[in-house]
C-alpha positions as CSV (number, residue, x, y, z in Angstrom):
1,X,74.1,-45.4,88.0
2,X,74.8,-42.8,91.0
3,X,72.7,-39.6,89.7
4,X,73.9,-37.8,92.5
5,X,77.4,-37.3,91.6
6,X,75.8,-35.6,88.3
7,X,73.7,-33.5,89.7
8,X,76.3,-32.4,92.4
9,X,78.5,-31.6,89.3
10,X,75.7,-29.0,87.7
11,X,75.3,-26.9,91.4
12,X,77.4,-23.8,91.2
13,X,80.6,-23.8,93.0
14,X,80.7,-21.7,96.0
15,X,84.2,-20.0,94.9
16,X,85.1,-19.5,91.4
17,X,87.6,-22.0,90.2
18,X,91.3,-20.7,89.2
19,X,91.4,-21.4,85.5
20,X,94.8,-21.4,83.5
21,X,93.8,-18.9,80.8
22,X,96.0,-19.9,77.6
23,X,99.2,-17.2,77.0
24,X,100.7,-17.1,73.4
25,X,103.3,-19.8,73.6
26,X,106.0,-20.0,71.5
27,X,104.4,-23.4,70.2
28,X,101.2,-21.1,69.2
29,X,103.3,-18.8,67.5
30,X,104.8,-20.8,65.0
31,X,101.6,-22.5,64.6
32,X,100.1,-18.9,63.8
33,X,103.0,-18.2,61.5
34,X,102.2,-21.5,59.6
35,X,98.5,-20.9,59.2
36,X,98.7,-17.1,57.9
37,X,101.3,-18.2,55.2
38,X,98.7,-21.1,53.7
39,X,96.5,-18.4,54.0
40,X,98.5,-16.4,51.8
41,X,99.0,-18.7,49.8
42,X,95.5,-19.7,48.8
43,X,94.6,-16.2,48.4
44,X,97.4,-15.8,45.8
45,X,97.0,-19.2,43.9
46,X,93.4,-18.0,43.3
47,X,94.1,-14.7,42.2
48,X,96.6,-16.2,39.9
49,X,94.3,-18.7,38.4
50,X,96.7,-21.4,38.8
51,X,96.4,-25.3,39.2
52,X,94.0,-24.6,42.3
53,X,91.3,-23.1,40.2
54,X,91.4,-25.6,37.9
55,X,90.7,-28.0,41.0
56,X,88.0,-25.8,41.9
57,X,86.2,-26.5,38.4
58,X,87.0,-30.0,38.1
59,X,85.1,-31.0,41.7
60,X,82.3,-28.9,40.2
61,X,82.1,-30.2,37.4
62,X,82.4,-33.4,38.6
63,X,78.8,-32.8,40.6
64,X,79.3,-34.5,43.9
65,X,75.3,-34.2,44.9
66,X,74.9,-36.3,41.6
67,X,77.6,-39.1,42.6
68,X,76.1,-39.7,45.5
69,X,72.2,-38.3,46.2
70,X,71.4,-40.8,49.2
71,X,73.2,-38.4,51.2
72,X,72.2,-35.0,50.4
73,X,68.8,-35.2,52.5
74,X,71.3,-35.8,55.5
75,X,73.8,-33.7,54.4
76,X,71.4,-30.7,53.9
77,X,70.8,-30.7,57.8
78,X,74.2,-31.5,59.0
79,X,75.5,-28.6,57.2
80,X,73.5,-26.2,59.3
81,X,76.7,-26.8,62.3
82,X,78.2,-24.4,60.3
83,X,75.4,-22.1,60.1
84,X,76.1,-18.7,62.3
85,X,72.8,-18.3,64.2
86,X,71.9,-22.0,65.4
87,X,75.5,-22.3,66.2
88,X,75.7,-19.7,68.3
89,X,73.2,-20.0,70.3
90,X,73.7,-24.0,71.4
91,X,77.1,-23.0,72.2
92,X,76.2,-19.1,74.2
93,X,73.7,-21.6,75.7
94,X,76.5,-24.1,77.1
95,X,78.5,-21.0,77.7
96,X,76.3,-18.8,79.8
97,X,75.6,-21.8,82.5
98,X,79.4,-22.4,82.5
99,X,79.7,-18.7,83.3
100,X,77.0,-18.5,85.8
101,X,79.2,-22.1,87.5
102,X,82.4,-20.7,87.7
103,X,81.0,-17.3,88.7
104,X,82.9,-15.6,85.6
105,X,81.7,-13.7,82.6
106,X,84.7,-15.5,80.8
107,X,83.2,-17.9,78.6
108,X,80.5,-15.4,76.8
109,X,83.2,-12.7,76.6
110,X,85.8,-14.9,74.8
111,X,82.8,-16.1,72.1
112,X,81.8,-12.8,71.9
113,X,85.6,-11.7,71.2
114,X,85.9,-14.5,68.6
115,X,82.6,-13.9,66.6
116,X,83.9,-10.2,66.3
117,X,86.9,-11.4,64.8
118,X,85.5,-13.4,62.6
119,X,82.9,-11.1,61.0
120,X,85.6,-8.4,60.6
121,X,88.5,-10.9,59.3
122,X,86.1,-13.2,56.8
123,X,84.0,-10.5,55.9
124,X,86.1,-7.9,55.0
125,X,87.8,-10.5,52.5
126,X,84.9,-11.8,51.2
127,X,83.3,-8.0,50.4
128,X,87.1,-7.0,49.1
129,X,87.6,-10.4,46.5
130,X,83.9,-10.5,45.6
131,X,83.6,-14.0,44.3
132,X,80.9,-15.7,43.1
133,X,80.2,-19.1,44.0
134,X,80.1,-22.4,41.9
135,X,76.1,-22.1,41.2
136,X,76.7,-18.1,39.6
137,X,80.0,-19.2,38.0
138,X,79.6,-17.7,34.0
139,X,83.2,-18.6,32.9
140,X,84.9,-22.3,32.9
141,X,88.3,-22.6,34.6
142,X,87.7,-18.6,35.8
143,X,88.6,-17.7,39.3
144,X,84.9,-15.6,39.3
145,X,86.5,-12.7,41.5
146,X,85.7,-9.2,41.4
147,X,82.1,-10.3,40.7
148,X,80.4,-8.5,43.4
149,X,80.2,-12.6,45.2
150,X,80.6,-13.2,48.7
151,X,81.8,-16.6,48.9
152,X,85.6,-16.3,49.6
153,X,86.3,-18.1,52.3
154,X,83.7,-20.1,53.5
155,X,81.4,-18.2,56.3
156,X,80.4,-21.8,57.0
157,X,83.4,-23.4,57.6
158,X,85.5,-20.2,59.1
159,X,82.2,-20.7,61.5
160,X,82.6,-24.1,62.3
161,X,86.1,-23.6,63.3
162,X,85.7,-21.2,65.8
163,X,82.4,-22.0,67.1
164,X,83.0,-25.5,67.8
165,X,86.7,-25.2,68.5
166,X,86.4,-22.5,71.1
167,X,84.7,-25.2,73.2
168,X,88.5,-27.1,73.2
169,X,90.2,-23.3,74.0
170,X,88.0,-22.8,77.0
171,X,88.3,-26.4,78.6
172,X,89.4,-26.4,82.1
173,X,90.9,-29.5,82.0
174,X,94.0,-31.3,79.4
175,X,91.9,-34.6,78.6
176,X,88.7,-32.7,77.9
177,X,91.0,-30.2,75.5
178,X,92.1,-33.3,73.7
179,X,88.7,-34.6,73.3
180,X,86.6,-31.4,72.4
181,X,89.3,-30.6,69.4
182,X,88.8,-33.7,67.8
183,X,85.4,-33.6,68.3
184,X,85.4,-29.7,67.0
185,X,87.9,-30.7,64.1
186,X,85.6,-33.8,62.9
187,X,82.5,-31.7,62.5
188,X,84.8,-27.9,61.0
189,X,85.7,-30.8,57.9
190,X,82.5,-32.2,57.6
191,X,80.6,-29.1,57.5
192,X,83.4,-27.6,54.9
193,X,83.3,-31.0,52.8
194,X,79.6,-30.9,53.2
195,X,79.4,-27.1,51.5
196,X,81.5,-28.7,48.6
197,X,79.0,-32.0,48.1
198,X,76.4,-29.4,48.0
199,X,78.1,-27.3,45.4
200,X,77.9,-23.9,47.0
201,X,81.6,-23.5,47.5
202,X,84.8,-23.7,45.8
203,X,87.2,-25.9,47.6
204,X,89.3,-23.4,47.7
205,X,86.8,-21.5,49.7
206,X,86.5,-24.6,52.3
207,X,90.9,-24.4,52.4
208,X,90.8,-20.6,53.3
209,X,87.9,-20.8,55.5
210,X,89.6,-23.6,57.9
211,X,92.9,-21.1,57.5
212,X,90.6,-18.0,58.7
213,X,89.0,-20.0,61.6
214,X,92.0,-21.7,63.0
215,X,94.1,-18.1,62.6
216,X,91.2,-16.5,64.9
217,X,91.4,-19.3,67.6
218,X,95.2,-19.5,67.3
219,X,95.1,-15.0,68.3
220,X,92.4,-15.2,71.1
221,X,95.3,-15.4,73.8
222,X,96.2,-12.0,72.9
223,X,92.8,-10.8,73.3
224,X,92.6,-12.4,77.1
225,X,94.2,-9.3,78.6
226,X,91.2,-7.2,77.0
227,X,89.0,-9.8,77.8
228,X,90.0,-9.6,81.4
229,X,89.3,-6.2,81.9
230,X,86.1,-6.3,80.5
231,X,84.9,-8.8,82.6
232,X,86.4,-6.3,85.3
233,X,84.1,-3.4,84.2
234,X,81.2,-5.3,83.9
235,X,81.6,-6.7,87.4
236,X,82.0,-3.1,88.6
237,X,79.3,-1.7,86.9
238,X,77.0,-4.3,88.8
239,X,78.6,-3.9,92.4
240,X,77.6,0.1,91.5
241,X,73.8,-0.7,90.9
242,X,73.2,-2.9,93.4
243,X,75.2,-0.8,96.4
244,X,72.9,1.6,94.7
245,X,69.8,-0.2,95.3
246,X,71.1,-0.8,99.1
247,X,71.2,3.0,99.6
248,X,68.0,3.4,97.9
249,X,66.4,0.9,100.3
250,X,67.9,2.1,103.6
251,X,67.1,5.9,102.7
252,X,63.6,5.3,102.1
253,X,61.9,5.1,105.5
254,X,58.9,2.9,106.8
255,X,55.6,3.9,106.1
256,X,54.5,5.4,109.9
257,X,51.0,4.5,110.7
258,X,48.6,7.4,111.0
259,X,47.8,8.6,114.6
260,X,44.7,7.6,115.9
261,X,42.4,10.0,118.1
262,X,41.5,9.4,121.0
263,X,38.3,9.1,122.0
264,X,36.4,12.7,123.5
265,X,35.3,11.2,127.1
266,X,33.6,13.7,128.8
267,X,35.7,14.8,132.4
268,X,33.5,14.7,135.5
269,X,34.1,16.6,138.6
270,X,34.8,15.5,142.1
271,X,31.3,16.5,142.7
272,X,30.2,13.9,140.5
273,X,32.8,11.1,141.0
274,X,31.9,11.1,144.7
275,X,28.2,11.5,144.5
276,X,26.1,8.3,144.9
277,X,23.7,7.8,142.0
278,X,20.3,8.5,142.6
279,X,17.8,6.4,140.9
280,X,14.2,7.9,139.1
281,X,11.5,8.0,141.4
282,X,9.4,4.6,141.1
283,X,12.2,2.6,140.2
284,X,12.4,0.9,143.5
285,X,8.5,0.3,143.6
286,X,6.3,-1.5,140.8
287,X,3.7,1.1,140.4
288,X,5.6,3.6,137.8
289,X,8.0,1.0,136.7
290,X,5.9,0.9,133.1
291,X,4.9,4.3,132.9
292,X,7.0,7.2,131.3
293,X,7.8,10.2,133.5
294,X,6.5,13.6,132.7
295,X,8.1,15.9,131.4
296,X,10.0,18.3,133.2
297,X,10.8,22.0,132.5
298,X,14.3,22.8,131.4
299,X,16.7,24.5,134.5
300,X,19.8,25.6,134.7
301,X,22.9,23.9,135.5
302,X,23.9,23.7,139.1
303,X,27.5,25.4,139.5
304,X,29.7,23.1,140.8
305,X,30.1,22.2,144.5
306,X,33.8,23.1,145.9
307,X,35.9,19.9,147.0
308,X,34.7,18.8,150.7
309,X,37.1,20.6,153.4
310,X,38.2,18.6,156.1
311,X,36.9,19.1,159.7
312,X,38.2,21.4,161.4
313,X,39.5,23.6,159.1
314,X,37.5,27.3,158.2
315,X,35.9,26.7,154.6
316,X,36.7,30.1,152.8
317,X,34.0,32.2,151.6
318,X,32.1,31.6,148.3
319,X,32.0,34.3,145.8
320,X,30.7,32.3,143.0
321,X,27.5,31.5,144.8
322,X,24.6,33.8,145.0
323,X,23.4,35.8,148.1
324,X,20.5,33.9,149.7
325,X,17.1,35.7,149.7
326,X,15.9,36.6,152.7
327,X,12.8,34.6,154.2
328,X,9.5,35.9,153.5
329,X,7.0,37.2,156.2
330,X,3.7,36.7,156.3
331,X,2.1,40.7,156.0
332,X,0.1,41.5,158.6
333,X,-3.3,42.0,158.5
């Protein structure tokens, strides 16, 4: 098995691929209309306490979890595939990798839009009808509506349809879309049937949950322009932040090292540069080499000598040199 091909498919694509965005075609509009009619028919049937409510009670009193108890342990874990939190995290991880690989935020934004629509539509109907579940039913044959419950439609079923169906919706090839559609449909059907088996939902709850999730998937192409604008806005904000960082980095001057003060070297005159170095007395001979010289009284500094004048020129008069005293004459006796 060639692993290099597998790792090559996991690498990031050099450029964003051209992805065909689903459009609201005539075929999709027909499916959306048929699903909406089915949705309204179930709601009307439950409100009228018709044959569908009788079917709910027959299945509930049959107690499937008591008929096949060996399936209970497995189905307790399988029904987690319909819970909002675990499924959203798993699908978000996959779509996050897809977004990174394809240089686009569309997968994550589409998942967010689908979950937002799911919460708004399913949640509002649940709270509005207030139906109680089978375990909390109070009167046999009653629809148990407007009793403060939140069971109709089934949230597990609708969430399974939307969360796993979004993978088929975002597939980039027809083959992957067909396979993912079959897998997501099997998971959604299994989750809905499991809730009926465990006795947490009526049959009509599951039917309405399937219809609610399918309506959201069919309506997503209407929200594609809004998703595209949101993606463009996020990328524009990212570019502004990057440009601001680059501007800050270019505007800050580099740190200038502190100037080092030069060493103070005493300047020497021309006389001192040209004058021969005098050695102390006794340095040449070895007699007084080891003895320290006696301390001499302090003498005032000798004035600087003028620079040497070339021969044949007239030396200027020194105004700074004091007059030479006259030689002392012996006193006559």
